[in-house]
All heavy atoms as an XYZ file, in Angstrom:
982
protein
N      86.300     94.471    117.361
C      86.104     95.686    116.619
C      84.641     96.097    116.776
O      83.722     95.309    116.572
C      86.474     95.449    115.144
C      86.445     96.708    114.314
S      86.829     96.414    112.556
C      88.601     96.393    112.603
N      84.409     97.347    117.076
C      83.061     97.861    117.242
C      82.335     97.865    115.905
O      82.938     97.916    114.841
C      83.113     99.262    117.821
N      81.024     97.820    115.962
C      80.189     97.799    114.751
C      80.496     98.989    113.838
O      80.620     98.835    112.630
C      78.704     97.781    115.159
C      77.750     97.787    114.009
C      77.666     96.409    113.406
N      76.685     96.435    112.351
C      76.771     95.686    111.277
N      77.766     94.855    111.139
N      75.866     95.746    110.365
N      80.636    100.167    114.436
C      80.921    101.373    113.663
C      82.267    101.253    112.938
O      82.394    101.638    111.789
C      80.909    102.605    114.575
C      80.908    103.904    113.794
O      80.206    103.987    112.776
O      81.642    104.817    114.198
N      83.274    100.695    113.624
C      84.564    100.482    113.004
C      84.499     99.469    111.863
O      85.165     99.618    110.854
C      85.587    100.034    114.047
C      85.992    101.141    115.015
O      85.763    102.329    114.690
O      86.491    100.822    116.098
N      83.675     98.448    112.070
C      83.500     97.436    111.007
C      82.840     98.066    109.777
O      83.251     97.786    108.660
C      82.635     96.279    111.519
C      83.341     95.389    112.511
C      82.407     94.326    113.056
O      81.189     94.483    113.040
N      82.989     93.244    113.577
N      81.831     98.908    110.005
C      81.157     99.584    108.911
C      82.119    100.491    108.144
O      82.106    100.518    106.913
C      79.950    100.398    109.422
C      78.828     99.521    109.924
O      78.803     98.303    109.607
O      77.971    100.054    110.656
N      82.958    101.215    108.890
C      83.934    102.121    108.233
C      84.953    101.317    107.444
O      85.324    101.696    106.326
C      84.640    102.975    109.271
C      83.767    104.074    109.834
C      84.514    104.888    110.865
C      83.613    105.940    111.472
N      84.289    106.704    112.539
N      85.406    100.205    107.999
C      86.380     99.353    107.317
C      85.779     98.769    106.040
O      86.440     98.731    104.996
C      86.872     98.236    108.226
N      84.521     98.341    106.115
C      83.843     97.773    104.941
C      83.642     98.868    103.885
O      83.866     98.633    102.687
C      82.500     97.185    105.326
C      81.793     96.513    104.171
C      80.537     95.822    104.587
C      79.887     95.164    103.384
N      78.649     94.465    103.712
N      83.256    100.049    104.295
C      83.078    101.167    103.372
C      84.403    101.546    102.688
O      84.435    101.733    101.471
C      82.504    102.386    104.114
C      82.155    103.610    103.261
C      81.030    103.256    102.265
C      81.748    104.775    104.142
N      85.475    101.545    103.455
C      86.799    101.835    102.894
C      87.206    100.755    101.879
O      87.756    101.064    100.825
C      87.836    101.953    104.005
N      86.901     99.523    102.199
C      87.226     98.421    101.277
C      86.408     98.530    100.001
O      86.937     98.353     98.894
C      86.919     97.077    101.977
C      87.291     95.893    101.123
C      86.974     94.585    101.834
O      86.015     94.475    102.605
N      87.776     93.555    101.564
N      85.129     98.870    100.118
C      84.291     99.041     98.938
C      84.752    100.222     98.095
O      84.754    100.180     96.883
C      82.825     99.208     99.355
C      82.223     97.936     99.925
C      80.855     98.165    100.548
O      80.571     99.244    101.082
N      80.011     97.171    100.493
N      85.153    101.302     98.772
C      85.684    102.468     98.084
C      86.914    102.081     97.292
O      87.050    102.468     96.114
C      86.012    103.565     99.104
C      86.575    104.826     98.499
C      85.750    105.917     98.200
C      87.925    104.955     98.223
C      86.262    107.086     97.637
C      88.457    106.109     97.662
C      87.623    107.161     97.373
O      88.128    108.306     96.816
N      87.810    101.308     97.893
C      89.007    100.880     97.217
C      88.689    100.003     95.994
O      89.317    100.121     94.942
C      89.926    100.109     98.158
C      90.638    100.997     99.162
O      90.677    102.215     98.952
O      91.133    100.468    100.170
N      87.694     99.135     96.140
C      87.284     98.295     94.995
C      86.768     99.170     93.863
O      87.101     98.919     92.694
C      86.204     97.294     95.431
C      86.667     96.163     96.346
C      85.472     95.381     96.880
C      87.620     95.232     95.594
N      85.952    100.159     94.191
C      85.438    101.062     93.186
C      86.577    101.865     92.531
O      86.619    101.989     91.310
C      84.405    102.013     93.779
C      83.778    103.019     92.808
C      83.002    102.306     91.698
C      82.844    103.983     93.561
N      87.478    102.361     93.331
C      88.619    103.131     92.803
C      89.475    102.262     91.886
O      89.895    102.736     90.805
C      89.448    103.683     93.951
N      89.708    101.030     92.249
C      90.515    100.142     91.410
C      89.814     99.794     90.106
O      90.439     99.757     89.038
C      90.898     98.875     92.168
C      91.945     99.117     93.216
O      92.791     99.992     93.083
N      91.893     98.342     94.287
N      88.509     99.558     90.189
C      87.732     99.246     88.969
C      87.694    100.477     88.069
O      87.851    100.391     86.844
C      86.336     98.789     89.343
C      85.427     98.490     88.140
C      86.019     97.458     87.180
C      85.808     96.068     87.616
N      86.207     95.079     86.588
N      87.519    101.661     88.656
C      87.554    102.906     87.895
C      88.893    103.050     87.171
O      88.949    103.333     85.968
C      87.316    104.099     88.823
C      87.779    105.404     88.216
C      87.031    106.041     87.247
C      88.994    105.961     88.604
C      87.499    107.216     86.664
C      89.447    107.138     88.041
C      88.705    107.771     87.048
N      89.977    102.852     87.909
C      91.327    102.998     87.326
C      91.486    102.023     86.150
O      91.994    102.391     85.080
C      92.367    102.709     88.410
C      93.796    102.753     87.902
C      94.756    102.405     89.039
C      96.154    102.158     88.545
N      97.033    101.701     89.612
N      91.063    100.782     86.343
C      91.177     99.765     85.286
C      90.423    100.201     84.033
O      90.943    100.130     82.920
C      90.605     98.436     85.822
C      90.495     97.339     84.818
C      89.729     96.141     85.398
O      89.945     95.787     86.591
O      88.922     95.569     84.653
N      89.178    100.655     84.217
C      88.359    101.049     83.082
C      88.887    102.324     82.416
O      88.924    102.437     81.194
C      86.905    101.259     83.513
C      86.166     99.985     83.939
C      84.848    100.338     84.586
C      85.967     99.079     82.739
N      89.308    103.279     83.221
C      89.806    104.547     82.687
C      91.092    104.320     81.884
O      91.228    104.840     80.774
C      90.057    105.534     83.818
C      90.536    106.894     83.334
C      89.686    107.743     82.651
C      91.844    107.306     83.564
C      90.125    108.990     82.216
C      92.286    108.544     83.100
C      91.421    109.376     82.449
O      91.863    110.598     82.010
N      92.016    103.534     82.426
C      93.274    103.303     81.737
C      93.126    102.406     80.513
O      93.956    102.471     79.605
C      94.301    102.710     82.711
C      94.752    103.634     83.821
C      95.738    102.916     84.760
C      95.357    104.915     83.275
N      92.070    101.599     80.456
C      91.864    100.746     79.291
C      91.254    101.525     78.121
O      91.329    101.049     76.980
C      90.967     99.554     79.655
O      89.638     99.977     79.891
N      90.711    102.698     78.396
C      90.152    103.514     77.310
C      91.220    104.332     76.625
O      92.327    104.517     77.144
N      90.875    104.848     75.478
C      91.828    105.647     74.693
C      91.714    107.130     75.043
O      92.693    107.860     74.929
C      91.573    105.458     73.211
C      91.881    104.054     72.724
C      91.614    103.920     71.242
C      91.900    102.469     70.823
N      91.583    102.223     69.448
N      90.560    107.566     75.432
C      90.338    108.974     75.716
C      90.742    109.311     77.137
O      90.674    108.484     78.045
C      88.854    109.321     75.526
C      88.347    109.103     74.126
C      88.977    110.059     73.118
O      89.169    111.238     73.421
O      89.279    109.580     71.999
N      91.176    110.561     77.326
C      91.513    111.075     78.659
C      90.745    112.378     78.858
O      90.436    113.086     77.911
C      93.014    111.335     78.780
C      93.869    110.082     78.661
C      93.675    109.180     79.896
N      94.461    107.972     79.774
C      93.975    106.777     79.457
N      92.696    106.644     79.210
N      94.739    105.730     79.387
N      90.427    112.653     80.069
C      89.711    113.884     80.381
C      88.546    113.613     81.311
O      88.276    112.473     81.687
N      87.879    114.691     81.675
C      86.799    114.569     82.654
C      85.629    113.716     82.158
O      85.063    112.946     82.924
C      86.299    115.944     83.072
C      87.276    116.659     83.971
C      86.656    117.924     84.519
N      87.647    118.669     85.264
C      87.750    118.637     86.587
N      86.937    117.889     87.294
N      88.661    119.365     87.200
N      85.278    113.860     80.878
C      84.161    113.091     80.368
C      84.453    111.588     80.409
O      83.612    110.795     80.847
C      83.804    113.510     78.929
C      82.571    112.802     78.407
C      82.172    113.267     77.022
O      82.594    114.344     76.598
O      81.419    112.515     76.394
N      85.645    111.203     79.981
C      85.989    109.784     80.025
C      86.132    109.282     81.460
O      85.840    108.127     81.745
C      87.263    109.506     79.211
O      88.327    110.285     79.661
N      86.527    110.176     82.370
C      86.583    109.796     83.792
C      85.175    109.523     84.306
O      84.944    108.541     85.010
C      87.241    110.895     84.605
C      88.730    110.993     84.411
S      89.476    112.388     85.283
C      89.194    111.915     86.977
N      84.232    110.395     83.946
C      82.852    110.218     84.384
C      82.260    108.912     83.856
O      81.567    108.195     84.586
C      81.979    111.385     83.925
O      82.373    112.572     84.566
N      82.550    108.606     82.592
C      82.042    107.382     82.004
C      82.633    106.163     82.686
O      81.929    105.223     83.033
C      82.326    107.362     80.479
C      81.485    108.435     79.772
C      82.064    105.979     79.887
C      81.897    108.713     78.334
N      83.940    106.184     82.932
C      84.615    105.054     83.608
C      84.077    104.902     85.030
O      83.868    103.763     85.502
C      86.126    105.270     83.617
N      83.849    105.991     85.719
C      83.322    105.928     87.085
C      81.923    105.339     87.107
O      81.599    104.480     87.929
C      83.354    107.314     87.714
C      82.954    107.414     89.173
C      83.768    106.454     90.051
C      83.097    108.850     89.653
N      81.092    105.762     86.160
C      79.734    105.233     86.054
C      79.743    103.724     85.769
O      79.028    102.962     86.419
C      78.964    105.988     84.982
C      77.502    105.618     84.888
C      76.700    106.082     86.097
O      77.011    107.140     86.674
O      75.744    105.363     86.470
N      80.578    103.318     84.819
C      80.686    101.892     84.480
C      81.197    101.082     85.652
O      80.725     99.971     85.903
C      81.598    101.687     83.273
C      80.972    102.087     81.956
C      81.917    101.830     80.807
C      81.312    102.243     79.489
N      82.247    102.014     78.362
N      82.175    101.618     86.364
C      82.748    100.890     87.520
C      81.660    100.669     88.559
O      81.514     99.559     89.096
C      83.911    101.680     88.117
N      80.916    101.712     88.842
C      79.819    101.601     89.837
C      78.777    100.588     89.387
O      78.332     99.737     90.137
C      79.188    102.977     90.100
C      78.162    102.971     91.196
C      76.751    103.093     90.674
O      76.502    103.650     89.619
N      75.814    102.565     91.419
N      78.418    100.628     88.093
C      77.413     99.701     87.568
C      77.901     98.251     87.651
O      77.147     97.357     88.072
C      77.073    100.045     86.119
C      76.263    101.301     85.958
C      76.109    101.738     84.505
O      76.600    101.018     83.597
O      75.502    102.784     84.282
N      79.147     98.020     87.240
C      79.677     96.659     87.246
C      79.747     96.084     88.656
O      79.399     94.924     88.866
C      81.054     96.629     86.582
C      81.010     96.818     85.092
C      82.386     96.804     84.460
O      83.388     96.440     85.085
N      82.459     97.175     83.179
N      80.199     96.882     89.612
C      80.315     96.380     90.975
C      78.946     96.214     91.639
O      78.768     95.338     92.483
C      81.226     97.282     91.801
C      82.699     97.245     91.362
C      83.513     98.276     92.114
C      83.309     95.860     91.561
N      77.990     97.011     91.220
C      76.613     96.834     91.735
C      76.025     95.544     91.175
O      75.353     94.803     91.895
C      75.732     98.042     91.352
O      76.299     99.240     91.933
C      74.321     97.873     91.874
N      76.274     95.299     89.898
C      75.753     94.068     89.261
C      76.250     92.800     89.918
O      75.516     91.827     90.009
C      76.116     94.057     87.766
C      75.304     94.988     86.929
C      75.734     95.008     85.486
O      76.528     94.146     85.052
O      75.294     95.923     84.745
N      77.490     92.797     90.352
C      78.003     91.580     90.993
C      77.836     91.600     92.512
O      78.449     90.828     93.235
C      79.503     91.333     90.630
C      80.404     92.471     91.086
C      79.635     91.071     89.122
C      81.887     92.163     90.930
N      76.993     92.510     92.963
C      76.585     92.588     94.369
C      77.731     92.909     95.346
O      77.748     92.498     96.479
C      75.922     91.285     94.829
C      74.798     90.817     93.938
C      73.558     91.639     94.137
C      72.394     90.966     93.427
N      71.635     91.819     92.605
N      78.716     93.691     94.850
C      79.784     94.149     95.737
C      79.202     95.113     96.761
O      79.633     95.141     97.902
C      80.899     94.843     94.932
O      81.398     93.903     93.973
C      82.028     95.323     95.806
N      78.214     95.867     96.306
C      77.459     96.769     97.194
C      76.116     97.034     96.531
O      75.888     96.731     95.381
C      78.226     98.075     97.462
C      78.990     98.638     96.313
C      78.340     99.149     95.195
C      80.357     98.645     96.324
C      79.042     99.663     94.123
C      81.071     99.166     95.255
C      80.406     99.672     94.149
N      75.227     97.602     97.329
C      73.887     97.909     96.815
C      73.952     99.108     95.877
O      74.942     99.829     95.827
C      72.942     98.236     97.986
O      73.290     99.482     98.559
N      72.879     99.322     95.136
C      72.817    100.463     94.214
C      72.988    101.764     94.972
O      73.716    102.653     94.524
C      71.485    100.432     93.460
C      71.396    101.512     92.390
C      70.217    101.228     91.478
C      70.052    102.289     90.418
N      71.135    102.425     89.472
N      72.360    101.874     96.132
C      72.462    103.084     96.944
C      73.882    103.309     97.460
O      74.432    104.393     97.402
C      71.488    103.056     98.118
C      70.025    103.056     97.729
C      69.508    101.705     97.261
O      70.136    100.657     97.569
O      68.490    101.686     96.551
N      74.507    102.225     97.950
C      75.877    102.319     98.421
C      76.826    102.670     97.268
O      77.732    103.485     97.427
C      76.332    100.998     99.060
C      75.701    100.687    100.376
C      76.017     99.270    100.834
O      76.008     98.340    100.016
N      76.294     99.113    102.114
N      76.594    102.061     96.122
C      77.419    102.330     94.946
C      77.319    103.802     94.522
O      78.336    104.413     94.179
N      76.134    104.334     94.581
C      75.943    105.735     94.207
C      76.675    106.650     95.200
O      77.338    107.614     94.809
C      74.449    106.083     94.185
C      74.153    107.460     93.665
C      74.595    107.679     92.216
O      74.533    106.761     91.399
O      75.045    108.799     91.931
N      76.569    106.320     96.481
C      77.278    107.097     97.516
C      78.790    107.032     97.327
O      79.488    108.057     97.369
C      76.880    106.584     98.900
C      77.518    107.348    100.053
C      77.139    106.806    101.417
O      76.498    105.723    101.476
O      77.479    107.456    102.402
N      79.305    105.814     97.107
C      80.739    105.640     96.909
C      81.214    106.360     95.641
O      82.294    106.952     95.614
C      81.096    104.155     96.835
C      80.947    103.407     98.166
C      80.975    101.896     97.900
C      82.056    103.800     99.122
N      80.381    106.317     94.584
C      80.724    107.000     93.340
C      80.844    108.502     93.586
O      81.755    109.143     93.079
C      79.667    106.689     92.294
C      79.983    107.308     90.939
C      78.938    106.943     89.899
C      77.728    107.834     90.109
N      76.734    107.720     89.052
N      79.937    109.059     94.390
C      80.009    110.487     94.701
C      81.274    110.813     95.477
O      81.901    111.841     95.236
C      78.757    110.922     95.473
C      77.455    110.783     94.708
C      77.452    111.545     93.414
O      77.938    112.668     93.335
N      76.925    110.929     92.360
N      81.643    109.953     96.428
C      82.872    110.184     97.191
C      84.094    110.162     96.269
O      84.973    111.027     96.357
C      83.070    109.101     98.260
C      82.122    109.137     99.418
C      81.836    107.971    100.124
C      81.476    110.299     99.824
C      80.966    107.973    101.202
C      80.610    110.312    100.888
C      80.361    109.162    101.587
O      79.485    109.149    102.642
N      84.149    109.170     95.391
C      85.306    109.071     94.506
C      85.353    110.229     93.516
O      86.419    110.789     93.268
C      85.287    107.725     93.746
C      86.488    107.422     92.868
C      87.814    107.540     93.642
C      86.361    106.034     92.264
N      84.198    110.630     93.002
C      84.152    111.771     92.078
C      84.642    113.043     92.797
O      85.424    113.822     92.224
C      82.734    111.985     91.567
N      84.232    113.217     94.031
C      84.679    114.362     94.819
C      86.187    114.331     95.000
O      86.888    115.320     94.790
C      84.000    114.353     96.178
C      84.494    115.455     97.156
C      84.264    115.092     98.602
N      85.043    113.895     98.942
C      84.757    113.099     99.955
N      83.727    113.334    100.731
N      85.506    112.045    100.194
N      86.727    113.168     95.337
C      88.156    113.029     95.583
C      88.970    113.251     94.295
O      90.017    113.878     94.316
C      88.476    111.660     96.191
C      87.911    111.530     97.601
O      87.568    112.561     98.210
O      87.831    110.391     98.079
N      88.451    112.758     93.175
C      89.111    112.963     91.902
C      89.119    114.455     91.528
O      90.140    114.984     91.086
C      88.437    112.147     90.798
C      88.635    110.639     90.868
C      87.690    109.934     89.902
C      90.078    110.269     90.559
N      87.983    115.115     91.719
C      87.908    116.544     91.420
C      88.882    117.338     92.286
O      89.543    118.267     91.805
C      86.479    117.073     91.626
C      85.552    116.686     90.501
O      86.023    116.318     89.400
O      84.310    116.743     90.701
N      88.963    117.023     93.565
C      89.890    117.699     94.465
C      91.326    117.467     94.036
O      92.147    118.396     94.051
C      89.667    117.263     95.894
C      88.414    117.827     96.530
C      88.195    117.333     97.957
O      89.074    116.663     98.526
O      87.127    117.619     98.493
N      91.657    116.246     93.647
C      93.013    115.933     93.213
C      93.376    116.686     91.926
O      94.480    117.219     91.797
C      93.173    114.434     92.980
O      92.998    113.735     94.186
N      92.434    116.762     90.998
C      92.672    117.462     89.743
C      92.861    118.963     90.026
O      93.789    119.579     89.467
C      91.495    117.230     88.755
C      91.523    115.777     88.260
C      91.537    118.224     87.606
C      90.281    115.364     87.524
N      92.013    119.528     90.861
C      92.125    120.941     91.193
C      93.471    121.244     91.836
O      94.127    122.236     91.522
C      90.998    121.382     92.120
O      89.778    121.321     91.466
N      93.879    120.378     92.738
C      95.165    120.561     93.428
C      96.322    120.493     92.427
O      97.226    121.338     92.448
C      95.323    119.500     94.522
C      96.609    119.618     95.285
C      96.832    120.687     96.131
C      97.612    118.665     95.142
C      98.019    120.819     96.836
C      98.802    118.770     95.851
C      99.020    119.842     96.692
O     100.190    119.949     97.374
N      96.281    119.521     91.520
C      97.357    119.374     90.533
C      97.389    120.576     89.579
O      98.463    121.068     89.229
C      97.157    118.087     89.727
N      96.207    121.060     89.209
C      96.152    122.232     88.318
C      96.724    123.462     89.022
O      97.443    124.245     88.412
C      94.722    122.510     87.866
C      94.215    121.508     86.868
C      92.744    121.647     86.553
O      91.964    122.170     87.353
N      92.329    121.174     85.377
N      96.421    123.611     90.301
C      96.941    124.757     91.046
C      98.459    124.653     91.176
O      99.151    125.648     91.039
C      96.298    124.835     92.431
C      96.716    126.061     93.221
C      96.360    127.373     92.508
O      95.242    127.522     92.028
N      97.283    128.273     92.421
N      98.964    123.458     91.415
C     100.404    123.267     91.460
C     101.062    123.639     90.142
O     102.095    124.297     90.120
C     100.752    121.817     91.812
C     100.620    121.390     93.246
C     100.919    119.889     93.387
C     101.552    122.182     94.160
N     100.445    123.244     89.054
C     100.978    123.598     87.748
C     100.980    125.065     87.488
O     101.953    125.634     86.991
N      99.897    125.736     87.870
C      99.814    127.194     87.722
C     100.882    127.898     88.564
O     101.578    128.788     88.088
C      98.406    127.696     88.103
O      97.464    127.041     87.261
C      98.288    129.189     87.970
N     101.023    127.462     89.808
C     102.020    128.042     90.689
C     103.420    127.854     90.137
O     104.243    128.762     90.169
C     101.934    127.436     92.098
C     100.678    127.857     92.858
O      99.986    128.777     92.382
O     100.409    127.235     93.905
N     103.691    126.649     89.628
C     105.029    126.383     89.092
C     105.325    127.258     87.868
O     106.422    127.776     87.729
C     105.140    124.884     88.713
N     104.331    127.418     87.000
C     104.524    128.270     85.810
C     104.853    129.700     86.217
O     105.689    130.347     85.604
C     103.283    128.257     84.943
C     103.100    126.998     84.130
C     101.842    127.054     83.299
C     101.512    125.724     82.692
N     100.232    125.739     81.995
N     104.159    130.184     87.229
C     104.365    131.564     87.671
C     105.735    131.740     88.347
O     106.435    132.717     88.109
C     103.283    131.983     88.657
C     101.929    132.169     87.995
C     100.814    132.415     88.998
O     101.086    132.544     90.223
O      99.653    132.450     88.572
N     106.131    130.773     89.139
C     107.358    130.914     89.913
C     108.615    130.520     89.146
O     109.703    130.940     89.456
C     107.257    130.087     91.202
C     106.240    130.672     92.145
C     106.280    129.990     93.484
N     105.405    130.659     94.424
C     104.241    130.199     94.808
N     103.815    129.041     94.355
N     103.489    130.880     95.671
N     108.449    129.624     88.171
C     109.602    129.092     87.467
C     109.668    129.574     86.027
O     109.985    128.800     85.124
C     109.564    127.553     87.501
C     109.555    126.947     88.872
C     109.390    125.439     88.804
C     110.833    127.284     89.646
N     109.404    130.822     85.803
C     109.458    131.401     84.471
C     110.915    131.403     83.991
O     111.734    132.145     84.510
C     108.883    132.819     84.485
C     108.830    133.435     83.112
O     109.419    132.952     82.173
N     108.073    134.514     83.014
N     111.249    130.576     82.992
C     112.648    130.494     82.539
C     113.236    131.805     82.069
O     114.446    132.003     82.137
C     112.580    129.495     81.386
C     111.332    128.703     81.607
C     110.382    129.652     82.302
N     112.431    132.725     81.591
C     112.952    134.007     81.115
C     113.534    134.835     82.241
O     114.359    135.727     82.011
C     111.836    134.795     80.433
N     113.178    134.541     83.464
C     113.663    135.297     84.598
C     114.920    134.688     85.224
O     115.471    135.212     86.155
C     112.572    135.375     85.691
C     111.363    136.122     85.251
C     110.297    136.248     86.304
N     110.591    135.613     87.574
C     109.658    135.197     88.434
N     108.394    135.326     88.134
N     109.981    134.630     89.565
N     115.358    133.542     84.697
C     116.452    132.796     85.322
C     117.624    132.708     84.343
O     117.442    132.461     83.163
C     115.993    131.371     85.710
C     114.797    131.476     86.643
C     117.113    130.608     86.352
C     114.148    130.138     86.944
N     118.855    132.906     84.839
C     120.058    132.781     84.028
C     120.323    131.362     83.622
O     119.808    130.417     84.207
N     121.220    131.159     82.626
C     121.510    129.831     82.090
C     122.076    128.876     83.144
O     121.666    127.711     83.225
C     122.481    129.940     80.923
N     122.988    129.348     83.981
C     123.575    128.487     85.009
C     122.530    128.065     86.036
O     122.447    126.899     86.420
N     121.740    129.003     86.440
C     120.675    128.700     87.411
C     119.636    127.772     86.783
O     119.106    126.910     87.460
C     120.023    129.998     87.894
N     119.371    127.978     85.498
C     118.405    127.141     84.821
C     118.884    125.680     84.772
O     118.091    124.763     84.987
C     118.197    127.633     83.391
C     116.727    127.744     83.074
C     116.446    129.120     82.562
C     116.260    126.783     82.113
N     120.176    125.490     84.511
C     120.732    124.144     84.489
C     120.614    123.503     85.858
O     120.210    122.336     85.985
C     122.198    124.216     84.067
O     122.784    122.938     84.135
N     120.936    124.240     86.903
C     120.829    123.724     88.259
C     119.369    123.411     88.605
O     119.067    122.371     89.193
C     121.371    124.744     89.275
O     122.740    124.958     89.054
N     118.486    124.301     88.203
C     117.059    124.099     88.478
C     116.543    122.871     87.757
O     115.777    122.084     88.319
C     116.272    125.346     88.043
C     114.770    125.305     88.278
C     114.451    125.093     89.750
C     114.135    126.591     87.794
N     116.997    122.654     86.523
C     116.577    121.473     85.757
C     116.980    120.202     86.481
O     116.207    119.233     86.591
C     117.161    121.505     84.366
N     118.183    120.181     87.023
C     118.671    119.019     87.761
C     117.839    118.789     89.022
O     117.415    117.654     89.313
C     120.154    119.203     88.156
O     120.905    119.391     86.953
C     120.677    118.000     88.916
N     117.554    119.859     89.743
C     116.735    119.766     90.951
C     115.339    119.272     90.615
O     114.775    118.398     91.296
C     116.696    121.121     91.704
C     115.639    121.108     92.793
C     118.051    121.460     92.263
N     114.744    119.816     89.544
C     113.400    119.398     89.145
C     113.369    117.933     88.732
O     112.411    117.222     89.038
C     112.887    120.297     88.038
C     112.518    121.706     88.452
C     112.160    122.542     87.217
C     111.387    121.732     89.441
N     114.415    117.502     88.052
C     114.481    116.087     87.656
C     114.526    115.204     88.900
O     113.811    114.209     89.000
C     115.704    115.847     86.792
C     115.793    114.421     86.270
C     116.988    114.217     85.354
O     117.584    115.199     84.893
O     117.325    113.052     85.118
N     115.366    115.577     89.874
C     115.449    114.817     91.106
C     114.113    114.855     91.857
O     113.653    113.842     92.359
C     116.569    115.381     91.995
C     116.638    114.724     93.351
C     117.189    113.461     93.480
C     116.161    115.366     94.471
C     117.245    112.827     94.717
C     116.215    114.752     95.717
C     116.760    113.490     95.840
N     113.499    116.028     91.873
C     112.215    116.179     92.553
C     111.149    115.308     91.893
O     110.367    114.666     92.566
C     111.773    117.660     92.585
O     112.779    118.422     93.204
C     110.453    117.828     93.288
N     111.170    115.278     90.555
C     110.222    114.435     89.833
C     110.397    112.979     90.190
O     109.419    112.262     90.423
N     111.656    112.525     90.271
C     111.911    111.133     90.656
C     111.424    110.851     92.068
O     110.852    109.813     92.352
C     113.413    110.813     90.546
C     113.918    110.810     89.111
O     113.083    110.749     88.187
O     115.159    110.891     88.945
N     111.679    111.824     92.948
C     111.241    111.665     94.350
C     109.731    111.635     94.444
O     109.161    110.805     95.155
C     111.814    112.831     95.205
O     113.223    112.835     95.098
C     111.412    112.667     96.652
N     109.054    112.532     93.710
C     107.585    112.541     93.729
C     107.017    111.247     93.155
O     106.033    110.713     93.655
C     107.056    113.749     92.969
C     107.246    115.102     93.633
C     106.825    116.213     92.700
C     106.475    115.178     94.954
N     107.673    110.723     92.111
C     107.222    109.458     91.541
C     107.357    108.344     92.583
O     106.427    107.532     92.765
C     108.006    109.112     90.286
C     107.650    107.765     89.735
N     106.436    107.519     89.117
C     108.308    106.572     89.739
C     106.384    106.256     88.752
N     107.511    105.644     89.120
N     108.455    108.310     93.274
C     108.679    107.314     94.337
C     107.629    107.455     95.425
O     107.072    106.455     95.905
C     110.080    107.467     94.905
O     110.283    106.572     95.974
N     107.374    108.691     95.830
C     106.341    108.948     96.848
C     104.979    108.513     96.358
O     104.207    107.910     97.105
C     106.339    110.433     97.214
C     105.332    110.861     98.259
C     105.591    110.147     99.587
C     105.392    112.378     98.445
N     104.699    108.745     95.093
C     103.422    108.338     94.509
C     103.258    106.819     94.584
O     102.194    106.312     94.952
C     103.345    108.801     93.053
O     102.285    108.206     92.393
N     104.307    106.099     94.250
C     104.248    104.631     94.292
C     104.009    104.154     95.731
O     103.176    103.274     95.965
C     105.557    104.030     93.728
C     105.640    102.535     93.999
C     105.658    104.310     92.225
N     104.725    104.739     96.673
C     104.543    104.347     98.074
C     103.147    104.677     98.555
O     102.527    103.894     99.283
C     105.578    105.072     98.944
C     106.985    104.602     98.742
C     108.018    105.433     99.501
O     107.738    106.526     99.920
N     109.216    104.892     99.640
N     102.625    105.817     98.147
C     101.282    106.233     98.559
C     100.235    105.312     98.005
O      99.306    104.913     98.707
C     101.017    107.687     98.091
O     102.002    108.537     98.636
C      99.652    108.150     98.528
N     100.378    104.922     96.742
C      99.415    104.009     96.135
C      99.350    102.682     96.871
O      98.300    102.078     96.969
C      99.764    103.778     94.672
C      99.430    104.940     93.785
C      99.867    104.674     92.361
C      99.622    105.881     91.489
N     100.120    105.677     90.128
N     100.494    102.260     97.434
C     100.505    100.983     98.154
C      99.779    101.076     99.487
O      99.255    100.085     99.976
C     101.975    100.564     98.403
C     102.685    100.127     97.169
C     104.120     99.740     97.490
C     104.889     99.364     96.243
N     106.295     99.093     96.520
N      99.762    102.255    100.094
C      99.240    102.342    101.439
C      97.988    103.187    101.580
O      97.438    103.319    102.678
C     100.317    102.922    102.387
O     100.614    104.239    101.995
N      97.483    103.756    100.482
C      96.380    104.711    100.611
C      95.054    104.018    100.917
O      94.756    102.975    100.384
C      96.280    105.555     99.350
C      95.398    106.774     99.608
C      95.712    104.789     98.194
C      95.563    107.859     98.594
N      94.323    104.613    101.821
C      92.958    104.215    102.115
C      92.184    105.482    102.374
O      92.532    106.275    103.235
C      92.901    103.341    103.401
O      93.714    102.187    103.202
C      91.493    102.946    103.680
N      91.184    105.691    101.553
C      90.362    106.893    101.730
C      89.338    106.652    102.790
O      88.743    105.638    102.886
C      89.670    107.276    100.417
C      90.582    107.891     99.444
C      91.275    107.144     98.535
C      90.783    109.256     99.431
C      92.136    107.723     97.641
C      91.616    109.851     98.513
C      92.303    109.081     97.615
């Protein structure tokens, strides 16, 4: 493996460690939202820097990458929600169609959940 490939692999591994520590800290807290995400991300970076997982500079860089990725994911999810609200206005749909749509959405939700689980197993940023 070339040096550049090794550096990228190590960076990806460190990113994953930071993401996992962030997730652990965020989910262990009671609050949800951007502020609690920022606090969890800061704590994750500090904890991993303290145990020498990466240098302070590397930790700061990785924290910026993860913050960027989280912001992009949130923006994307919010846009999806807005689009769905606009397109799936129940007042515009008849009762029979609404029942069919509910069934399709339930199936789609299950499928998206399954896809989410598979993605979490294989994702590498």
